C-alpha positions in Angstrom: -151.9 -71.5 -112.4 -149.6 -70.2 -109.7 -150.8 -70.7 -106.1 -148.9 -68.9 -103.3 -149.8 -70.3 -99.9 -149.7 -67.9 -96.9 -149.7 -68.5 -93.2 -150.8 -65.7 -90.8 -147.1 -64.6 -90.3 -146.7 -64.6 -94.1 -149.5 -62.1 -94.5 -147.9 -59.9 -91.9 -144.6 -60.3 -93.6 -145.7 -59.0 -97.1 -143.2 -56.3 -98.2 -143.2 -53.9 -101.1 -139.9 -53.4 -102.9 -138.6 -49.9 -102.4 -137.6 -49.3 -106.0 -137.2 -51.2 -109.3 -134.8 -54.1 -109.3 -132.2 -53.3 -112.0 -131.5 -57.0 -112.8 -135.1 -58.1 -113.0 -135.8 -55.2 -115.4 -132.7 -56.1 -117.4 -133.6 -59.8 -117.8 -137.3 -59.3 -118.4 -136.7 -56.5 -120.9 -134.6 -59.0 -122.9 -137.8 -61.1 -123.3 -139.7 -58.0 -124.4 -136.9 -57.3 -127.0 -137.5 -60.6 -128.8 -141.3 -60.8 -128.8 -143.7 -58.7 -130.8 -146.4 -58.3 -128.2 -147.2 -54.9 -126.6 -146.2 -52.8 -129.7 -147.8 -49.6 -128.3 -145.8 -49.8 -125.1 -142.6 -51.4 -126.3 -142.4 -50.9 -130.0 -140.3 -47.7 -130.1 -138.2 -48.9 -127.2 -137.4 -52.1 -129.2 -136.3 -50.2 -132.2 -134.1 -47.8 -130.3 -132.6 -50.6 -128.2 -131.8 -52.9 -131.2 -130.0 -50.0 -132.8 -127.8 -49.4 -129.8 -127.1 -53.1 -129.3 -125.8 -53.8 -132.8 -127.0 -57.4 -132.4 -124.5 -58.5 -129.7 -126.7 -60.6 -127.4 -125.5 -64.2 -128.1 -124.4 -65.0 -124.5 -127.6 -63.5 -123.0 -129.7 -65.4 -125.5 -128.1 -68.7 -124.5 -128.8 -67.9 -120.8 -132.3 -66.4 -121.2 -134.4 -68.3 -123.7 -137.4 -66.6 -125.3 -139.7 -68.6 -123.0 -139.4 -71.0 -120.1 -136.8 -71.2 -117.4 -133.9 -68.8 -116.9 -131.4 -69.3 -114.0 -132.3 -67.7 -110.7 -128.7 -66.5 -110.1 -129.3 -63.8 -112.8 -131.7 -61.9 -110.4 -130.1 -61.9 -106.9 -131.8 -59.6 -104.3 -128.8 -57.2 -104.5 -130.3 -56.0 -107.8 -132.5 -53.7 -105.6 -129.3 -51.9 -104.5 -128.1 -51.0 -108.0 -126.3 -52.5 -111.0 -122.8 -52.7 -109.6 -124.1 -54.5 -106.4 -126.3 -56.8 -108.5 -123.5 -57.8 -110.8 -121.1 -58.5 -108.0 -123.7 -60.8 -106.5 -124.0 -62.6 -109.9 -120.2 -62.9 -110.0 -120.2 -64.4 -106.5 -122.6 -67.2 -107.3 -121.4 -70.4 -105.7 -120.1 -73.0 -108.3 -122.4 -75.8 -107.1 -125.5 -73.5 -107.5 -124.2 -72.3 -110.9 -123.9 -75.9 -112.2 -127.3 -76.9 -110.8 -129.1 -74.0 -112.4 -127.3 -74.3 -115.7 -128.1 -78.0 -115.8 -131.8 -77.1 -115.3 -131.5 -74.7 -118.2 -130.0 -77.4 -120.4 -132.8 -79.9 -119.4 -135.4 -77.2 -120.1 -134.2 -76.4 -123.6 -136.4 -77.4 -126.5 -135.6 -80.8 -127.9 -133.2 -81.7 -125.1 -130.3 -79.9 -126.8 -127.1 -79.6 -124.7 -126.0 -76.4 -123.1 -123.9 -74.3 -125.5 -120.1 -74.3 -125.0 -120.2 -70.7 -123.6 -122.4 -71.9 -120.8 -120.4 -75.0 -120.1 -117.4 -72.8 -119.6 -119.4 -70.6 -117.3 -120.5 -73.6 -115.3 -116.8 -74.2 -114.4 -116.9 -70.9 -112.5 -113.8 -69.4 -114.0 -113.1 -65.7 -113.8 -112.9 -65.2 -117.6 -116.4 -66.6 -118.4 -117.9 -64.6 -115.5 -116.2 -61.6 -116.8 -117.8 -62.1 -120.2 -121.3 -62.5 -118.6 -121.0 -59.5 -116.4 -119.7 -57.5 -119.4 -122.7 -58.7 -121.5 -125.2 -57.8 -118.8 -123.6 -54.3 -118.3 -123.5 -53.6 -122.0 -127.1 -54.7 -122.5 -128.3 -52.7 -119.5 -126.5 -49.6 -120.9 -128.4 -49.9 -124.2 -131.8 -51.2 -123.0 -132.4 -49.9 -119.5 -130.2 -47.0 -118.5 -131.7 -44.4 -121.0 -135.2 -45.2 -119.7 -134.5 -45.6 -116.0 -136.3 -42.4 -114.9 -139.6 -43.5 -116.5 -139.2 -47.1 -115.3 -138.7 -45.9 -111.8 -141.6 -43.5 -112.0 -144.0 -46.2 -113.1 -142.8 -48.5 -110.3 -143.1 -45.8 -107.7 -146.7 -45.0 -109.0 -147.5 -48.7 -108.5 -146.1 -48.5 -105.0 -148.3 -45.5 -104.2 -151.4 -47.5 -105.3 -150.4 -50.5 -103.1 -149.6 -48.2 -100.2 -153.1 -46.7 -100.3 -154.6 -50.2 -100.3 -152.5 -51.0 -97.2 -153.6 -47.9 -95.5 -157.2 -48.5 -96.3 -157.5 -52.2 -95.4 -154.1 -53.7 -94.3 -152.2 -56.5 -95.9 -155.4 -58.3 -97.1 -156.4 -55.2 -99.1 -152.9 -54.8 -100.4 -152.9 -58.4 -101.8 -156.4 -57.9 -103.2 -155.3 -54.7 -105.0 -152.8 -56.5 -107.2 -153.3 -56.5 -111.0 -156.3 -58.5 -112.5 -154.2 -61.6 -113.2 -154.2 -62.2 -109.4 -157.0 -63.5 -107.1 -156.6 -63.2 -103.4 -158.6 -66.0 -101.7 -157.1 -66.0 -98.2 -154.9 -67.8 -97.4 -153.9 -68.4 -101.1 -152.9 -65.9 -103.8 -153.7 -67.3 -107.2 -152.4 -66.0 -110.5 -152.5 -66.8 -114.2 -149.3 -68.7 -115.0 -148.0 -70.9 -117.8 -147.6 -74.0 -115.6 -149.1 -75.4 -112.4 -147.0 -74.3 -109.5 -147.5 -74.2 -105.7 -145.3 -72.0 -103.6 -145.4 -72.4 -99.8 -144.1 -69.3 -98.0 -143.7 -71.2 -94.7 -143.4 -68.0 -92.6 -140.8 -66.3 -94.8 -143.1 -63.6 -96.0 -143.2 -62.3 -99.6 -141.5 -59.5 -101.4 -143.7 -57.8 -104.0 -141.7 -56.4 -106.9 -143.5 -54.4 -109.5 -141.7 -54.4 -112.9 -142.0 -52.3 -116.0 -140.9 -55.0 -118.3 -142.9 -57.9 -116.8 -145.8 -58.6 -119.0 -148.9 -60.8 -119.0 -148.0 -63.1 -116.1 -146.0 -62.7 -112.9 -142.6 -64.3 -112.4 -141.3 -66.2 -109.3 -138.0 -67.9 -108.7 -137.7 -71.6 -109.6 -135.8 -72.6 -106.4 -138.4 -72.8 -103.6 -135.6 -72.5 -101.0 -134.6 -68.9 -102.1 -136.3 -65.9 -100.4 -139.7 -65.6 -102.0 -140.2 -62.8 -104.5 -143.2 -62.1 -106.7 -142.5 -60.0 -109.8 -145.6 -58.6 -111.4 -146.4 -56.1 -114.2 -147.0 -52.4 -113.5 -149.9 -50.7 -115.3 -148.7 -49.0 -118.5 -150.1 -45.6 -119.5 -147.4 -44.7 -122.0 -144.4 -46.1 -123.9 -140.9 -45.7 -122.4 -139.1 -42.7 -123.9 -135.9 -40.8 -123.1 -136.9 -37.7 -121.3 -134.6 -34.8 -121.9 -134.8 -31.8 -119.5 -136.3 -28.7 -120.9 -138.4 -28.4 -124.0 -141.7 -26.6 -124.6 -143.7 -28.6 -122.0 -141.2 -27.9 -119.2 -141.1 -24.3 -120.2 -144.8 -24.1 -119.3 -143.8 -24.7 -115.6 -144.0 -21.0 -114.7 -146.3 -19.5 -112.1 -147.4 -20.0 -108.6 -150.4 -22.3 -109.3 -148.5 -25.0 -111.2 -145.8 -24.9 -108.6 -148.3 -25.3 -105.9 -149.8 -28.4 -107.7 -146.4 -29.9 -108.1 -145.7 -29.5 -104.4 -149.2 -30.8 -103.5 -148.4 -34.1 -105.3 -145.8 -34.8 -102.7 -145.8 -38.6 -102.1 -148.9 -39.2 -104.2 -152.5 -38.0 -104.4 -155.6 -38.1 -106.5 -156.8 -35.1 -108.6 -159.3 -34.2 -105.9 -156.6 -34.2 -103.2 -154.3 -32.1 -105.4 -157.1 -29.5 -105.8 -157.7 -29.4 -102.1 -154.1 -29.2 -101.1 -153.3 -26.5 -103.7 -156.5 -24.6 -103.1 -157.6 -24.7 -106.8 -160.6 -26.1 -108.6 -160.8 -29.8 -109.7 -160.6 -28.8 -113.4 -157.5 -26.6 -112.7 -155.7 -29.3 -110.8 -156.4 -31.8 -113.6 -155.1 -29.4 -116.3 -151.9 -28.6 -114.4 -151.3 -32.3 -113.6 -151.6 -33.0 -117.3 -148.9 -30.4 -118.1 -146.6 -31.7 -115.4 -147.1 -35.2 -116.8 -146.2 -34.1 -120.4 -143.0 -32.5 -118.9 -142.0 -35.9 -117.4 -142.4 -34.6 -113.9 -145.4 -36.6 -112.8 -146.6 -40.2 -113.4 -150.3 -40.9 -113.5 -152.0 -44.2 -112.8 -155.7 -45.1 -112.7 -156.8 -47.0 -109.7 -160.5 -47.9 -109.7 -162.5 -44.7 -110.3 -159.6 -42.5 -109.1 -156.5 -41.2 -110.9 -153.4 -41.2 -108.7 -150.5 -38.8 -109.4 -146.9 -39.3 -108.2 -143.7 -37.5 -108.7 -141.1 -38.9 -111.1 -137.4 -38.7 -110.1 -137.1 -35.6 -112.3 -140.1 -34.0 -110.6 -138.7 -34.8 -107.2 -135.3 -33.3 -108.2 -136.9 -30.1 -109.4 -138.4 -29.7 -106.0 -135.0 -30.3 -104.3 -136.0 -33.9 -103.6 -132.8 -35.4 -104.9 -131.3 -35.0 -101.4 -134.3 -36.3 -99.5 -133.9 -39.2 -97.2 -135.2 -42.1 -99.2 -136.3 -44.6 -96.6 -134.9 -48.1 -96.0 -133.1 -49.8 -98.8 -134.6 -52.9 -100.4 -138.2 -53.2 -99.1 -140.9 -51.8 -96.9 -142.8 -54.2 -94.7 -146.5 -54.3 -94.4 -146.1 -54.7 -90.7 -144.1 -51.4 -90.4 -145.9 -48.1 -90.0 -148.0 -47.6 -93.1 -146.5 -44.1 -93.7 -143.2 -45.8 -94.7 -144.8 -47.1 -97.9 -145.0 -43.5 -99.1 -141.3 -42.9 -98.5 -139.9 -42.2 -102.0 -137.1 -44.7 -102.6 -134.7 -43.8 -104.9 -145.1 -67.4 -120.2 -141.7 -66.6 -118.5 -140.6 -68.3 -115.3 -137.4 -68.1 -113.5 
């Protein structure tokens, strides 16, 4: 079990990540690639990704075992800013930290096997081994993450909308209580199902909540308790990741004032009842139009209790001219900031 201990200032310092973290998604998807669980959600993605990879994952496999510890330096906070920024942060990892985390990886390997030669070279901190690592991460990301990024982002943003509603309804306590079923908020401790016993004391540093498309089953936290605390947890999956191409028969249905009004009514998120009220249509009509928009890849839908919450995907926002909207602060939104900011649209495995 994982137990995260909060002080009063930690509760006030809970933050929602503003967007998916490209490196967390990259590393966690590598776990999903090698297991057979979740075939409905990940099966087609696995087949397509393996075809694009051509089996070239040896360096990543050495760094990221199929289960257990993987080094914290692979998921720096700069991953929230984008792939280039994240990879530069990986490349800038201090040598003493690199050696320490790779030594932990070696100690954690089954049977006490030594670290492979490729990782021993990396531990020396030379430019060439780091170049190979950055190249491997970039190549894997191109095959496994980049084609599916719009849907990954839509699912994370839908989760943010649910957490934002909880914050508006009941503050940070309600936000923590709204997390997926593997969590139990018993103030001042957040408990979660976890493969090992672990206590994490926040000590006034707050906590970044990072929803992840490729996190599955249990949350993930950093191994080093001195690093800024981040809690990566699974989003709710309603469909498998697919590559959405603009156009097609579903998108061609988007003709007429009513459907356009429903798409505009979704804005930064709303239930079917709210869409009906905002667009001035019946509940049945709002539900039908939202379904068509979802099939076209313009809307993501997530069930929250007895309600269904709809949010725009990046494609839907772009269709409405949202690509040029101001996307709020980079990185995270604080639970202590005005609650409206949570609705700004921004752009067992342990670590």
